[in-house]
C-alpha positions in Angstrom: -3.6 -47.3 -0.7 -1.7 -48.3 -3.8 -0.8 -44.8 -4.6 1.1 -44.4 -1.3 3.0 -47.6 -1.8 3.9 -46.5 -5.3 5.1 -43.1 -4.0 7.2 -44.7 -1.2 8.8 -47.2 -3.6 9.6 -44.4 -6.0 11.1 -42.2 -3.3 13.4 -44.9 -2.1 14.8 -45.2 -5.6 15.8 -41.5 -5.7 19.2 -40.8 -4.2 19.2 -38.0 -1.6 15.4 -38.0 -1.0 13.8 -39.1 2.2 10.8 -41.4 2.5 7.6 -40.5 4.5 7.0 -43.5 6.8 4.6 -43.3 9.7 7.5 -44.1 12.0 9.4 -40.9 11.2 10.0 -38.5 14.1 8.1 -35.3 14.3 9.6 -32.4 12.5 10.2 -29.1 14.3 12.5 -27.6 11.7 9.9 -26.6 9.2 7.8 -23.9 11.0 9.1 -22.3 14.2 7.4 -23.6 17.3 5.3 -26.2 15.4 5.7 -29.9 15.6 4.6 -31.7 12.4 4.5 -35.6 12.2 7.2 -36.8 10.0 4.8 -38.8 8.0 3.1 -35.7 6.7 6.1 -34.0 5.0 8.8 -35.0 2.7 11.7 -33.5 0.6 11.2 -29.8 1.4 14.9 -28.9 1.7 16.7 -31.0 -1.0 19.9 -29.1 -1.8 19.8 -30.0 -5.5 16.1 -29.1 -5.9 15.2 -26.0 -8.0 13.9 -22.9 -6.2 10.3 -23.7 -6.7 10.7 -27.1 -5.1 12.7 -25.9 -2.0 10.8 -24.5 0.9 11.8 -20.9 1.9 12.8 -20.1 5.4 9.8 -19.2 7.6 9.5 -15.9 9.4 8.4 -14.8 12.9 4.8 -14.6 11.7 1.6 -15.1 13.7 -0.4 -17.1 11.2 0.0 -20.3 9.2 -1.6 -21.4 5.9 -0.9 -24.9 4.9 -0.9 -26.4 1.4 -2.6 -29.8 1.5 -1.6 -32.5 -1.0 -2.9 -36.0 -1.5 -0.1 -38.5 -0.8 1.2 -40.4 -3.7 -0.1 -40.8 -7.3 1.5 -40.5 -10.7 1.0 -36.7 -10.9 3.8 -36.0 -8.4 7.2 -34.7 -9.5 10.5 -36.3 -8.6 10.3 -34.8 -5.1 6.9 -36.3 -4.4 4.9 -33.1 -4.6 2.1 -31.8 -6.8 3.7 -29.3 -9.3 3.6 -25.9 -7.7 2.8 -27.0 -4.2 6.1 -25.9 -2.6 6.1 -22.7 -4.8 2.6 -22.0 -3.4 3.9 -22.2 0.2 6.8 -19.9 -0.7 4.4 -17.4 -2.2 2.4 -17.5 1.1 5.6 -17.0 3.1 6.3 -13.9 1.0 3.0 -12.5 2.2 4.2 -12.6 5.8 2.4 -15.9 6.7 4.2 -19.2 7.5 3.4 -22.1 5.2 4.4 -25.7 4.3 2.9 -28.4 2.1 1.6 -31.4 4.1 0.2 -34.7 2.8 -3.3 -36.1 3.3 -4.2 -39.8 3.4 -7.1 -41.3 5.3 -4.8 -43.2 7.6 -3.3 -39.8 8.7 -6.7 -38.1 9.0 -6.4 -37.4 12.8 -2.8 -36.2 12.6 -3.7 -33.8 9.7 -6.8 -32.6 11.5 -4.8 -31.8 14.7 -2.3 -29.8 12.7 -4.9 -27.8 10.7 -7.2 -27.1 13.7 -4.4 -25.3 15.6 -5.3 -21.8 16.6 -2.5 -20.3 14.6 -3.7 -21.8 11.4 -5.7 -19.3 9.3 -6.5 -21.5 6.3 -5.6 -24.3 3.9 -4.9 -24.3 0.2 -6.2 -27.5 -1.4 -3.8 -28.8 -4.1 -4.9 -32.4 -3.9 -3.5 -33.6 -7.2 -4.4 -37.3 -7.7 -8.0 -38.3 -7.2 -8.7 -40.3 -4.0 -10.7 -43.5 -3.6 -14.3 -42.9 -2.6 -13.7 -43.6 1.1 -10.6 -41.3 1.4 -12.4 -38.5 -0.6 -15.2 -38.7 1.9 -12.9 -38.4 4.8 -11.2 -35.4 3.2 -14.6 -33.7 2.5 -15.4 -34.3 6.1 -12.2 -32.6 7.2 -12.8 -29.6 4.9 -16.3 -29.2 6.4 -14.9 -29.3 10.0 -12.3 -26.7 9.1 -14.8 -24.3 7.6 -17.1 -24.8 10.6 -14.1 -23.9 12.9 -13.6 -20.6 10.9 -10.7 -21.7 8.9 -10.6 -20.6 5.3 -10.2 -23.3 2.7 -9.8 -22.8 -1.1 -7.9 -23.6 -4.2 -5.7 -20.6 -4.1 -3.9 -18.6 -1.4 -6.4 -15.7 -1.4 -9.4 -18.1 -0.8 -7.3 -19.6 2.0 -6.8 -16.2 3.8 -4.1 -14.3 2.1 -5.3 -10.8 1.4 -5.3 -9.9 -2.3 -2.8 -7.4 -3.5 -4.2 -4.0 -4.3 -2.0 -1.7 -6.5 -4.9 0.8 -7.0 -7.3 2.5 -4.7 -10.0 0.3 -3.3 -13.7 1.3 -3.7 -15.2 2.9 -0.7 -17.3 0.8 1.7 -21.0 0.9 0.9 -21.7 2.6 4.2 -18.4 4.1 5.4 -18.1 4.9 9.1 -16.1 8.1 8.3 -15.0 10.1 5.3 -11.2 10.6 5.2 -8.6 11.9 2.8 -4.8 11.6 2.2 -3.4 15.0 1.1 -0.5 15.1 -1.3 1.4 17.9 -3.1 3.2 18.0 -6.4 6.2 20.3 -6.6 5.8 22.5 -9.7 8.3 21.5 -12.4 9.8 18.6 -10.5 10.1 15.1 -12.0 7.1 13.0 -10.8 6.2 16.0 -8.6 9.1 15.2 -6.2 11.6 12.5 -5.5 9.2 10.9 -3.0 6.8 10.0 -5.8 6.3 7.7 -8.7 5.4 8.6 -12.3 1.7 8.8 -11.4 2.4 11.8 -9.1 1.5 9.8 -5.9 3.8 8.9 -3.1 4.2 5.2 -3.4 2.9 4.6 0.1 -0.2 6.8 -0.3 -2.5 4.2 -1.9 -1.7 1.5 0.7 -2.3 4.1 3.5 -5.7 5.0 1.9 -6.5 1.3 1.4 -5.7 0.7 5.1 -8.4 3.2 6.0 -10.9 1.7 3.6 -10.2 -1.8 5.0 -10.9 -0.4 8.4 -14.4 0.7 7.3 -13.8 4.4 6.3 -13.8 5.9 2.9 -10.6 7.5 1.8 -9.8 9.8 -1.2 -6.4 10.9 -2.5 -6.6 14.7 -2.9 -3.9 17.1 -4.0 -3.2 20.5 -2.5 -2.6 23.2 -5.2 -1.2 26.4 -3.8 -2.9 28.5 -6.4 -6.3 27.0 -5.7 -6.3 27.4 -2.0 -10.0 28.5 -1.7 -11.2 25.6 -3.8 -9.2 23.2 -1.7 -10.6 24.7 1.5 -14.1 24.0 0.3 -13.1 20.4 -0.6 -11.6 19.5 2.8 -14.6 20.8 4.7 -16.5 17.6 3.9 -14.0 15.2 5.6 -13.9 13.8 9.1 -10.1 13.4 9.1 -7.1 14.4 7.0 -3.7 12.6 6.6 -1.1 15.0 5.4 1.6 13.2 3.3 3.7 16.2 2.2 7.4 16.2 2.9 8.8 19.1 5.0 9.9 22.0 2.8 7.9 20.9 -0.3 5.3 23.6 0.1 8.1 26.2 -0.2 9.4 24.8 -3.5 8.0 26.5 -6.6 5.2 28.1 -4.7 4.2 31.7 -3.7 5.6 33.0 -0.4 3.5 32.1 2.6 2.1 28.8 1.1 3.2 26.7 4.1 1.7 29.2 6.5 -1.7 29.3 4.6 -1.8 25.5 4.6 -1.0 25.2 8.3 -3.7 27.8 9.1 -6.2 25.7 7.1 -5.3 22.5 9.0 -5.6 24.3 12.3 -9.0 25.6 11.2 -10.1 22.0 10.5 -8.9 20.9 13.9 -10.9 23.8 15.5 -14.0 22.4 13.8 -13.5 19.0 15.4 -11.8 17.2 12.5 -8.7 15.2 13.0 -5.4 16.0 11.2 -2.3 13.9 11.2 0.2 15.3 11.9 -1.2 18.6 13.1 0.9 21.7 12.6 1.4 22.0 16.3 2.6 18.4 16.6 5.0 18.9 13.7 6.4 22.1 15.3 6.5 20.9 18.9 7.6 17.3 18.3 9.2 17.3 14.9 11.6 20.2 15.4 15.0 19.4 16.8 14.5 21.7 19.8 12.0 19.2 21.1 15.1 17.6 22.5 15.6 20.7 24.7 11.9 20.6 25.9 12.3 16.9 27.0 15.7 17.4 28.5 14.3 17.1 32.0 12.4 13.9 31.4 13.7 10.4 31.9 14.4 9.9 28.2 16.2 13.2 27.6 19.6 14.7 28.3 19.8 17.5 30.8 22.7 19.3 29.0 20.8 19.9 25.7 20.7 23.4 24.3 19.1 25.2 21.4 20.5 28.1 19.4 18.4 30.4 17.2 20.8 33.3 16.6 24.6 33.7 16.1 25.5 35.2 19.5 24.0 32.4 21.6 25.5 29.8 19.3 29.0 31.3 19.7 28.7 31.6 23.5 27.1 28.3 24.1 29.1 26.1 21.7 32.5 27.4 22.9 31.5 26.5 26.5 30.0 23.1 25.9 32.8 22.1 23.5 35.4 23.0 26.0 33.9 20.5 28.4 33.2 17.4 26.4 32.6 16.0 22.9 29.3 17.3 21.4 26.7 16.7 18.7 25.5 19.7 16.8 22.2 19.1 14.9 20.5 21.3 12.4 16.7 21.4 12.3 16.3 20.7 8.6 17.2 17.6 6.7 16.5 13.9 7.2 19.5 11.9 6.2 22.2 13.0 8.6 23.2 16.2 6.7 24.1 19.0 9.0 24.5 16.7 12.0 28.1 17.0 13.2 30.0 15.0 15.8 32.6 17.3 17.4 35.8 16.5 19.3 38.4 18.9 20.6 41.8 18.6 18.9 45.2 19.3 20.6 43.7 20.5 23.8 42.3 18.9 27.0 38.7 19.2 28.0 38.1 21.2 31.2 37.2 19.4 34.4 33.8 21.0 35.0 31.2 22.5 32.7 31.7 26.3 32.6 35.3 26.2 33.7 36.6 27.3 30.3 35.4 28.6 26.9 37.2 27.9 23.6 39.0 30.5 21.5 38.3 31.1 17.8 41.6 29.5 16.9 41.1 26.3 18.9 40.9 23.2 16.6 38.1 20.7 16.4 37.6 17.4 14.6 34.2 17.0 12.9 32.3 14.1 11.4 29.1 14.7 9.4 26.5 11.9 9.9 25.2 11.8 6.3 28.3 10.0 5.0 30.8 9.8 8.0 33.3 12.1 6.3 35.8 13.8 8.6 37.0 17.4 8.5 39.3 19.5 10.7 38.5 23.2 11.3 39.0 26.0 13.8 36.1 26.9 16.1 35.6 30.1 14.1 35.5 28.3 10.8 32.9 25.9 12.0 30.7 28.6 13.5 31.0 30.7 10.3 30.0 27.7 8.2 27.0 27.1 10.5 25.8 30.7 10.3 26.9 32.0 6.9 27.8 29.0 4.8 31.1 27.6 3.3 31.7 30.5 1.0 31.6 33.2 3.7 34.9 35.0 4.7 36.7 33.0 7.4 34.8 29.8 6.8 37.9 27.9 5.4 37.6 25.1 2.9 34.8 22.5 3.3 34.3 19.0 2.0 30.6 18.9 3.0 28.2 18.8 0.1 25.6 20.8 2.1 25.5 24.6 2.5 25.4 25.2 6.2 23.5 28.4 7.1 21.6 26.4 9.7 20.1 29.5 11.4 18.8 31.0 8.2 15.2 32.3 8.5 15.3 32.4 12.2 13.2 30.4 14.7 9.9 31.1 12.9 11.2 29.4 9.7 12.9 26.5 11.4 16.4 28.1 11.7 18.0 26.5 14.7 20.8 24.3 16.0 20.6 21.8 18.9 23.7 21.0 21.0 23.9 17.7 22.9 26.7 15.7 24.5 28.1 13.0 22.3 27.2 9.6 23.7 30.1 7.2 23.0 27.9 4.2 22.7 26.4 5.7 19.5 28.8 3.3 17.9 26.5 0.4 18.9 23.7 2.0 16.8 20.3 3.5 17.4 17.1 1.8 18.4 14.1 3.1 16.4 10.6 2.7 17.9 8.1 2.8 15.0 4.8 4.0 16.3 1.3 4.1 15.0 -0.4 6.6 17.4 0.3 5.1 20.8 0.9 1.6 19.5 4.4 0.2 18.9 4.5 -1.5 15.5 8.1 -2.4 15.2 11.5 -2.0 16.8 14.5 -1.4 14.4 18.1 -1.6 15.5 20.3 0.4 13.1 24.0 -0.3 13.6 26.7 1.8 11.8 28.8 0.1 9.2 32.1 0.9 7.5 33.9 2.3 10.6 31.6 5.3 10.9 29.2 6.4 13.7 26.2 7.2 11.5 23.3 4.9 11.3 21.4 6.8 8.5 20.7 5.7 5.0 23.0 3.1 3.5 25.5 3.5 6.3 23.9 0.9 8.6 22.8 -2.7 9.1 19.1 -3.1 10.1 17.8 -5.7 12.5 14.0 -5.9 13.0 12.2 -6.9 16.2 8.6 -7.3 17.1 7.0 -5.6 20.1 7.4 -7.7 23.2 10.9 -8.9 22.2 13.2 -9.7 25.2 16.0 -7.6 23.7 14.2 -4.3 24.2 11.4 -5.2 26.7 12.4 -2.6 29.3 12.8 0.2 26.7 9.4 -0.7 25.2 7.6 -0.7 28.5 9.3 2.6 29.6 8.7 4.4 26.4 5.1 3.3 25.7 3.8 3.4 29.2 5.8 6.1 30.9 7.6 8.4 28.5 4.9 9.1 25.9 2.5 10.7 28.5 5.5 12.8 29.8 6.4 13.8 26.3 2.9 15.0 25.3 2.8 17.1 28.5 6.2 18.8 28.1 5.8 19.3 24.4 2.3 20.9 25.0 0.5 18.5 22.6 -1.8 16.9 25.1 -4.9 18.2 23.3 -3.7 17.0 19.8 -3.8 13.5 18.4 -0.5 11.7 18.4 0.9 11.4 14.9 -0.6 8.5 13.0 2.9 7.4 12.0 6.0 8.6 13.9 9.3 7.4 15.2 11.5 7.9 18.3 15.2 7.1 17.8 17.1 6.1 21.0 20.8 6.1 21.7 22.2 3.8 24.4 24.3 5.1 27.3 25.6 3.6 30.6 23.0 3.6 33.3 23.5 4.9 36.8 23.7 1.3 38.1 27.0 -0.3 36.8 26.4 -2.8 34.1 23.0 -1.4 33.1 21.9 0.5 29.9 19.6 3.5 29.6 18.3 5.0 26.4 17.8 8.6 25.5 15.9 10.2 22.6 18.2 11.4 19.8 15.4 12.4 17.5 11.7 12.3 16.7 10.3 12.0 13.2 6.6 12.8 12.7 6.1 15.1 9.7 5.8 12.6 6.9 7.6 9.4 7.9 8.1 7.3 4.8 7.3 3.6 4.7 10.5 2.3 3.4 9.3 -0.9 1.7 7.1 1.2 -0.5 9.2 4.3 -0.9 12.2 2.1 -2.1 10.8 2.3 -5.6 10.0 6.1 -5.7 11.6 8.8 -7.7 11.9 7.0 -11.1 9.6 5.1 -13.4 8.4 2.5 -10.9 5.1 2.4 -9.2 3.4 0.5 -6.4 3.0 -2.5 -8.7 6.8 -2.8 -8.8 7.2 -3.4 -5.1 8.1 -7.1 -4.5 5.3 -9.1 -2.9 7.3 -9.8 0.2 7.9 -6.1 0.8 4.3 -5.2 -0.1 2.7 -7.5 2.4 5.1 -6.7 5.1 4.5 -2.9 4.7 0.7 -3.5 4.5 0.9 -4.8 8.1 1.8 -1.2 9.0 -0.6 0.7 6.7 -3.5 -1.6 7.8 -2.7 -0.8 11.4 -2.7 2.9 10.6 -6.2 2.5 9.2 -7.4 0.7 12.2 -5.9 3.3 14.6 -7.3 6.2 12.6 -10.8 4.8 12.8 -10.3 4.2 16.6 -9.3 7.8 17.1 -12.4 8.9 15.2 -14.6 6.6 17.2 -13.1 8.0 20.4 -13.7 11.6 19.2 -17.4 10.8 18.6 -17.7 9.0 22.0 -16.2 12.1 23.6 -18.8 14.3 21.9 -21.6 12.1 23.2 -20.3 12.2 26.7 -20.0 16.0 26.6 
């Protein structure tokens, strides 16, 4: 073909650009694990090329959508591509799908066909550019027909080729939905946006994607708002739903509302469960699994620490902490909060630890070093000052002077209102970071390693570097198998939630420690989160004037992998419920 000769001649005249000759070696540096004949690609990584003509790095994604160009022709840019072809691949990569432009000429027909028919290829974007001679066009049409017959999607844009459209608003309900579901939200009276977890439209930024995930899975899903002064009307509304997803942050129902609002809401959710409806997360699961004293209940399991204690009143705190602190470094964790506030690492200062637990108890005047995990700041206090701060706050007589920006008073309200402290040994390998297992029901969606930065030991908020791993990764294969297949059934039993659905979205944070066999590593649970786990890629834009539409495409599509899985899992749980009813 003359066009190919013209292209090759032009390419050789351009300094720094490669030519695409049939003798070129296969390329394995474009898409991980894929070998592409060198004759089908050219000039994808030219250093001097503008961003739109330089292929982005690929990810560890399961699918590929290629951009197919006609080789040669006068319509190509200086890098030998149809204008926008490389940019199209980059846009597809942002959507969590690997992509690269490849050339088509009839002489390469079989090579191109072999590439596009691979099982991992979901579709092809046709950006042919120059018109082909009649014979070549016929061969291309033949290839397109074969691709479609094989179930590949072929089109002129990335959505026709298999990339899901982006939805910034709620999708319409299916014509014949399998189930009727709702996402429940709450607006804090008088708060900007209704709370810092929301956008200017009053919605959590992740609520619409969660609802759309259910709709994509075949259910209908409404966004409904709980109003504390219209409780009876709300009760009548939720009666019509098969399942409810509560997306209300802990503590919000006690802000600007009448006393007892949280209790009335929980009673309603329990009533819905009693009627056979599903609620995520149920009040029982939030209480049994989400509270810090869950760590005490699991202390006898393989993922717990046997020397874990809970304190609900002043006397037990004073007696217990003075004994545990005399023996070894400790971690004291308040029940409330989600960003490390009220979690204190504690070391004994100016005094040796006793040899055995129970051999000694500290005095009020003994000194301890403290590090708060929200910002890694360090304070030095006496035992009495620390205990006074924990019970009565920083302004109480005998509390000393505190740098913490949070008010202490961790036992306030008593056990019934979440007032509690948990006492665990400090595991020195916390400096290596935490391993978060991000769960959708009983399915592991992602593993996140959070390593502290800046010399601290805290891996919360902006204090850590995140590394993401897919399920099945070799780095955490043993932990994954043990947690998913062994620990979760144990946890449900000891937490007394065997008859409740697992949270639709929850996390288990694990801390490494030396195993019993030298050179091995075990992991123990440091925390569960199950009340209203935020989807960080969406929630990154909350609290101001930005909405879901402001989430970058790359983050949007990555986060939708999670919300779509949530939808599928919710429908599976509802199917299982209905099957159970039939069997009974």
